MDTraj code that builds the backbone (N, CA, C; nanometers):
import mdtraj as md
import numpy as np

residues = "MET ALA LYS THR ARG ILE SER ILE SER LEU ASP GLN ASP GLN ALA GLU ARG ILE ARG GLN HIS ALA VAL ARG ALA GLY MET ASP ILE SER ALA TYR LEU VAL HIS ALA ALA THR ARG GLN MET THR GLU THR GLU ALA ILE GLU GLU GLN PHE SER GLY VAL ASP ALA LEU ILE ALA ARG ALA GLU ALA GLU ALA GLU GLY LEU PRO ALA GLU ALA HIS GLU ALA THR GLN GLU LEU SER GLU GLN GLU ARG ARG ASP VAL GLU ALA ALA LEU ASN LEU VAL TYR GLY GLU ASP ARG LYS ALA ALA ARG PRO GLY GLN VAL ALA".split()
xyz = np.array([
    [1.9924, -1.1874, -1.7692],
    [1.8129, -1.1734, -1.8176],
    [1.8817, -1.0843, -1.9514],
    [1.7621, -1.1215, -2.0428],
    [1.7608, -1.0489, -2.1657],
    [1.6895, -0.9483, -2.1226],
    [1.6699, -0.8604, -2.2155],
    [1.6095, -0.7132, -2.2119],
    [1.5096, -0.6926, -2.2751],
    [1.4020, -0.6708, -2.2569],
    [1.3292, -0.6413, -2.3716],
    [1.2681, -0.5349, -2.4277],
    [1.2870, -0.4673, -2.5159],
    [1.2312, -0.2890, -2.5865],
    [1.0869, -0.3006, -2.5457],
    [1.0015, -0.1727, -2.5399],
    [0.8699, -0.1404, -2.5271],
    [0.9148, -0.0239, -2.5761],
    [0.7859, -0.0235, -2.6939],
    [0.7759, 0.1508, -2.7726],
    [0.6489, 0.2059, -2.7205],
    [0.6355, 0.3706, -2.6438],
    [0.5535, 0.4272, -2.5951],
    [0.5258, 0.5210, -2.7070],
    [0.3958, 0.5867, -2.7063],
    [0.4000, 0.6960, -2.7594],
    [0.3515, 0.8183, -2.7084],
    [0.3563, 0.9002, -2.6931],
    [0.3226, 1.0260, -2.5888],
    [0.3741, 1.1233, -2.6520],
    [0.2730, 1.2144, -2.5856],
    [0.2811, 1.3779, -2.6019],
    [0.4228, 1.4274, -2.6513],
    [0.4528, 1.5634, -2.6805],
    [0.5914, 1.6322, -2.6505],
    [0.5781, 1.6516, -2.5244],
    [0.4823, 1.7573, -2.4666],
    [0.5025, 1.8359, -2.3849],
    [0.5132, 1.7302, -2.2273],
    [0.4477, 1.5349, -2.2752],
    [0.4791, 1.4730, -2.1357],
    [0.6008, 1.4125, -2.1790],
    [0.6670, 1.3861, -2.2925],
    [0.8082, 1.3384, -2.3060],
    [0.8929, 1.4450, -2.2500],
    [0.9203, 1.5354, -2.2675],
    [0.9949, 1.6486, -2.1796],
    [0.9732, 1.6396, -2.0422],
    [0.8391, 1.6680, -1.9651],
    [0.8618, 1.6545, -1.8323],
    [0.9182, 1.5152, -1.7688],
    [0.8921, 1.3755, -1.8785],
    [0.9566, 1.2642, -1.7509],
    [1.0490, 1.3038, -1.7921],
    [1.1408, 1.3515, -1.9310],
    [1.2934, 1.3302, -1.9387],
    [1.3309, 1.4214, -1.8106],
    [1.2614, 1.5330, -1.8056],
    [1.3193, 1.6663, -1.6694],
    [1.2979, 1.5863, -1.5309],
    [1.1931, 1.5343, -1.4812],
    [1.2237, 1.4292, -1.3602],
    [1.3014, 1.3225, -1.4126],
    [1.3147, 1.2342, -1.4703],
    [1.4129, 1.1955, -1.4843],
    [1.6052, 1.2384, -1.4471],
    [1.5925, 1.3521, -1.5176],
    [1.7267, 1.3956, -1.4595],
    [1.7437, 1.4650, -1.3607],
    [1.6147, 1.5296, -1.2545],
    [1.6609, 1.5229, -1.1618],
    [1.6583, 1.4399, -1.0491],
    [1.6277, 1.3227, -1.0910],
    [1.6196, 1.2315, -1.0164],
    [1.7283, 1.1232, -1.0556],
    [1.8333, 1.1569, -1.1367],
    [1.9527, 1.1308, -1.1498],
    [1.9422, 0.9756, -1.2288],
    [1.8654, 0.9837, -1.3189],
    [1.8618, 0.8471, -1.3936],
    [1.8334, 0.8848, -1.5311],
    [1.8053, 0.7865, -1.6254],
    [1.8066, 0.7765, -1.7562],
    [1.6506, 0.7432, -1.7862],
    [1.6019, 0.8284, -1.8970],
    [1.4523, 0.7579, -1.9203],
    [1.4020, 0.6598, -1.9206],
    [1.4264, 0.5432, -1.9701],
    [1.4434, 0.4112, -1.9433],
    [1.3930, 0.3392, -1.8074],
    [1.4884, 0.3785, -1.7278],
    [1.5044, 0.3605, -1.6162],
    [1.4383, 0.4664, -1.4881],
    [1.3578, 0.5714, -1.5539],
    [1.3153, 0.5969, -1.4831],
    [1.1617, 0.5758, -1.4644],
    [1.1299, 0.5537, -1.5792],
    [1.0067, 0.4762, -1.6435],
    [0.9513, 0.3475, -1.5838],
    [1.0714, 0.2731, -1.5681],
    [1.0638, 0.1388, -1.5303],
    [1.0239, 0.1860, -1.3768],
    [1.1249, 0.2496, -1.3080],
    [1.1275, 0.2838, -1.1133],
    [0.9347, 0.2993, -1.1458],
    [0.8997, 0.4103, -1.1964],
    [0.7501, 0.4515, -1.1711],
    [0.6899, 0.3551, -1.2063],
    [0.6694, 0.3022, -1.2978],
    [0.6014, 0.1428, -1.3405],
    [0.6134, 0.0538, -1.2317],
    [0.7445, 0.0294, -1.2043],
    [0.7320, -0.0667, -1.0687],
    [0.6323, -0.0540, -0.9628],
    [0.6761, 0.0800, -0.9201],
    [0.6424, 0.1325, -0.7954],
    [0.4597, 0.1625, -0.8131],
    [0.3964, 0.1991, -0.9163],
    [0.2751, 0.2056, -0.9516],
    [0.2010, 0.0513, -0.9147],
    [0.3140, -0.0281, -0.9423],
    [0.2634, -0.1831, -0.9552],
    [0.1972, -0.2579, -0.8283],
    [0.3552, -0.2263, -0.7471],
    [0.3756, -0.2583, -0.5952],
    [0.2146, -0.1704, -0.5121],
    [0.2183, -0.0433, -0.5631],
    [0.1140, 0.0059, -0.5055],
    [-0.0266, -0.0657, -0.5029],
    [-0.0421, -0.0812, -0.6413],
    [-0.1880, -0.1579, -0.7018],
    [-0.2044, -0.2591, -0.6383],
    [-0.1118, -0.3743, -0.6093],
    [-0.0857, -0.4832, -0.5673],
    [-0.1269, -0.4880, -0.4356],
    [-0.1003, -0.3907, -0.3616],
    [-0.1009, -0.3954, -0.2029],
    [-0.2363, -0.3509, -0.1841],
    [-0.2965, -0.2461, -0.2339],
    [-0.4293, -0.1939, -0.2339],
    [-0.4959, -0.3403, -0.2475],
    [-0.4859, -0.4257, -0.3789],
    [-0.5866, -0.5051, -0.4469],
    [-0.6248, -0.5967, -0.2794],
    [-0.4730, -0.6218, -0.2488],
    [-0.4706, -0.7513, -0.1382],
    [-0.5319, -0.6963, 0.0222],
    [-0.5190, -0.5336, 0.0398],
    [-0.5868, -0.4892, 0.1485],
    [-0.7406, -0.5418, 0.1032],
    [-0.7727, -0.4639, 0.0031],
    [-0.9376, -0.5111, -0.0255],
    [-0.9902, -0.5997, -0.0581],
    [-0.9333, -0.7135, -0.0497],
    [-0.9430, -0.8924, -0.1528],
    [-1.0528, -0.9266, -0.0542],
    [-1.0223, -0.9218, 0.0798],
    [-1.1507, -0.9774, 0.1462],
    [-1.2864, -0.8889, 0.1617],
    [-1.2976, -0.7517, 0.0737],
    [-1.3904, -0.6513, 0.0840],
    [-1.4595, -0.7179, -0.0581],
    [-1.3782, -0.7248, -0.1652],
    [-1.3929, -0.7608, -0.2388],
    [-1.4485, -0.8869, -0.2565],
    [-1.4215, -0.9914, -0.2088],
    [-1.4892, -1.0844, -0.1968],
    [-1.6156, -1.1084, -0.1105],
    [-1.6175, -0.9946, -0.0331],
    [-1.7550, -1.0237, 0.0750],
    [-1.8838, -0.9388, -0.0521],
    [-1.7993, -0.8423, -0.1592],
    [-1.9210, -0.8032, -0.2098],
    [-1.9633, -0.9137, -0.3378],
    [-1.8709, -0.9790, -0.3929],
    [-1.9095, -1.0842, -0.4756],
    [-1.9722, -1.1546, -0.4353],
    [-1.9730, -1.2152, -0.2976],
    [-2.0845, -1.2728, -0.2376],
    [-2.2026, -1.2511, -0.2301],
    [-2.1935, -1.0869, -0.1825],
    [-2.3410, -1.0438, -0.1650],
    [-2.4126, -1.0269, -0.3195],
    [-2.3400, -1.0081, -0.4125],
    [-2.3612, -0.9745, -0.5571],
    [-2.4577, -1.1160, -0.6393],
    [-2.3793, -1.2305, -0.5782],
    [-2.4082, -1.3792, -0.6376],
    [-2.5184, -1.4168, -0.5598],
    [-2.5193, -1.3471, -0.4490],
    [-2.6646, -1.4232, -0.3592],
    [-2.7935, -1.2856, -0.4234],
    [-2.7720, -1.1692, -0.4568],
    [-2.8448, -1.0793, -0.4918],
    [-2.9351, -1.1166, -0.6401],
    [-2.8479, -1.2115, -0.6874],
    [-2.9244, -1.2679, -0.8506],
    [-2.9793, -1.3626, -0.8208],
    [-2.9890, -1.4002, -0.6910],
    [-3.0850, -1.5337, -0.6561],
    [-3.2125, -1.4639, -0.6098],
    [-3.2253, -1.3969, -0.6111],
    [-3.3309, -1.3205, -0.5347],
    [-3.4550, -1.2624, -0.5722],
    [-3.5821, -1.2585, -0.5832],
    [-3.6959, -1.2119, -0.6850],
    [-3.6778, -1.0795, -0.6771],
    [-3.6953, -1.0460, -0.8241],
    [-3.6903, -0.9153, -0.8698],
    [-3.7639, -0.8222, -0.8321],
    [-3.9099, -0.8400, -0.7804],
    [-3.9981, -0.8044, -0.7139],
    [-3.9813, -0.8013, -0.5537],
    [-4.0268, -0.6594, -0.4698],
    [-3.9658, -0.6197, -0.3708],
    [-4.1110, -0.7322, -0.2509],
    [-4.0650, -0.8028, -0.1433],
    [-4.1566, -0.8339, -0.0736],
    [-4.2337, -0.7472, -0.0003],
    [-4.3844, -0.7620, -0.0141],
    [-4.4576, -0.6732, 0.0494],
    [-4.4316, -0.6255, 0.2298],
    [-4.3992, -0.7686, 0.2871],
    [-4.3786, -0.7709, 0.4370],
    [-4.2427, -0.7918, 0.4365],
    [-4.1603, -0.6899, 0.4946],
    [-3.9997, -0.7167, 0.5428],
    [-4.0038, -0.7961, 0.6758],
    [-3.9135, -0.8854, 0.6611],
    [-3.9441, -0.9681, 0.8126],
    [-3.8155, -0.9064, 0.8687],
    [-3.7548, -0.9229, 0.9710],
    [-3.6658, -0.8797, 1.0646],
    [-3.5471, -0.9350, 1.0687],
    [-3.4582, -0.8784, 1.0512],
    [-3.3394, -0.9673, 1.0370],
    [-3.2898, -1.0848, 1.1696],
    [-3.2439, -1.1899, 1.1405],
    [-3.2208, -1.3392, 1.2297],
    [-3.0612, -1.2680, 1.3093],
    [-3.0990, -1.2966, 1.4058],
    [-3.0013, -1.3005, 1.4736],
    [-2.8197, -1.2928, 1.4413],
    [-2.8692, -1.4009, 1.3314],
    [-2.7245, -1.4671, 1.2773],
    [-2.7135, -1.3491, 1.1342],
    [-2.8267, -1.2989, 1.0895],
    [-2.8029, -1.1921, 0.9830],
    [-2.7475, -1.0726, 1.0567],
    [-2.8287, -1.0671, 1.1802],
    [-2.7143, -0.9230, 1.2113],
    [-2.5735, -0.9063, 1.2355],
    [-2.5685, -1.0487, 1.3296],
    [-2.4089, -1.0651, 1.3320],
    [-2.3332, -1.0329, 1.2310],
    [-2.3847, -1.1390, 1.0884],
    [-2.3238, -1.1088, 0.9221],
    [-2.2862, -0.9787, 0.8934],
    [-2.4020, -0.8741, 0.9298],
    [-2.4296, -0.7377, 0.8768],
    [-2.3383, -0.6985, 0.9241],
    [-2.3195, -0.7165, 1.0939],
    [-2.1958, -0.5856, 1.1675],
    [-2.0807, -0.6479, 1.1674],
    [-2.0376, -0.7857, 1.0869],
    [-1.9086, -0.8419, 1.0558],
    [-1.8680, -0.7372, 0.9126],
    [-1.9799, -0.7558, 0.8358],
    [-1.9497, -0.6319, 0.7261],
    [-1.8956, -0.5412, 0.7686],
    [-1.9859, -0.4519, 0.8354],
    [-1.9946, -0.3358, 0.8335],
    [-1.8273, -0.3264, 0.8875],
    [-1.8368, -0.3671, 1.0029],
    [-1.6916, -0.3806, 1.0666],
    [-1.5438, -0.4030, 0.9567],
    [-1.5821, -0.5088, 0.8914],
    [-1.4917, -0.4848, 0.7676],
    [-1.4790, -0.3724, 0.6985],
    [-1.5739, -0.3344, 0.6654],
    [-1.5459, -0.2030, 0.5778],
    [-1.5018, -0.0720, 0.6524],
    [-1.5434, -0.0683, 0.7743],
    [-1.5314, 0.0822, 0.8236],
    [-1.4605, 0.0596, 0.9494],
    [-1.4074, -0.0569, 1.0004],
    [-1.3431, -0.0973, 1.1223],
    [-1.4067, -0.0563, 1.2202],
    [-1.3825, -0.1830, 1.3586],
    [-1.4477, -0.1541, 1.4550],
    [-1.3950, -0.0469, 1.5200],
    [-1.3247, 0.0077, 1.5544],
    [-1.3177, 0.1162, 1.6297],
    [-1.3970, 0.2649, 1.5549],
    [-1.4360, 0.2748, 1.4314],
    [-1.5299, 0.3621, 1.3950],
    [-1.6661, 0.3293, 1.3362],
    [-1.7481, 0.2862, 1.4911],
    [-1.9021, 0.2516, 1.4319],
    [-1.9807, 0.3511, 1.4499],
    [-1.9216, 0.4711, 1.5041],
    [-1.9580, 0.5896, 1.5127],
    [-1.9938, 0.6965, 1.3801],
    [-1.8776, 0.6393, 1.3269],
    [-1.8805, 0.7084, 1.1906],
    [-1.9504, 0.6903, 1.0356],
    [-2.0341, 0.5768, 1.0790],
    [-2.1012, 0.4719, 0.9669],
    [-2.2251, 0.5973, 0.9125],
    [-2.2621, 0.5949, 0.7986],
    [-2.3109, 0.7169, 0.7138],
    [-2.4521, 0.6692, 0.7704],
    [-2.5525, 0.7612, 0.7921],
    [-2.6795, 0.7882, 0.8611],
    [-2.7137, 0.7366, 1.0048],
    [-2.5574, 0.7767, 1.0858],
    [-2.5481, 0.7591, 1.2234],
    [-2.5329, 0.8824, 1.2753],
    [-2.5622, 0.9676, 1.3853],
    [-2.5252, 1.0299, 1.4545],
    [-2.3805, 0.9777, 1.5541],
    [-2.2757, 1.1181, 1.5316],
    [-2.1455, 1.0396, 1.6114],
    [-2.1711, 1.0309, 1.7619],
])
top = md.Topology()
chain = top.add_chain()
for i, resn in enumerate(residues, 1):
    res = top.add_residue(resn, chain, resSeq=i)
    for name in ("N", "CA", "C"):
        top.add_atom(name, md.element.get_by_symbol(name[0]), res)
traj = md.Trajectory(xyz[None], top)
């Protein structure tokens, strides 16, 4: 596989810290930076995957909210049973079913 060169600019003190860490890890600077970047990408991808359900739920809620009138209704109706179940499912997704007592605004 052909290698690609990437040039970066950084402060001298940052460069020295990176060099020292690379030496301690027994790596050259290029290998150290590739390792660090790869590790960060893996962590970011895992977090994004873990929260993709929540992100999709938020996106759907925001899309639905855009269709609502700008002014609040004078009389607020109670939630239907299905709406209550939907809210409960969303809260369980965010807080986990085993942490129901830990929701903000509720006493444990």
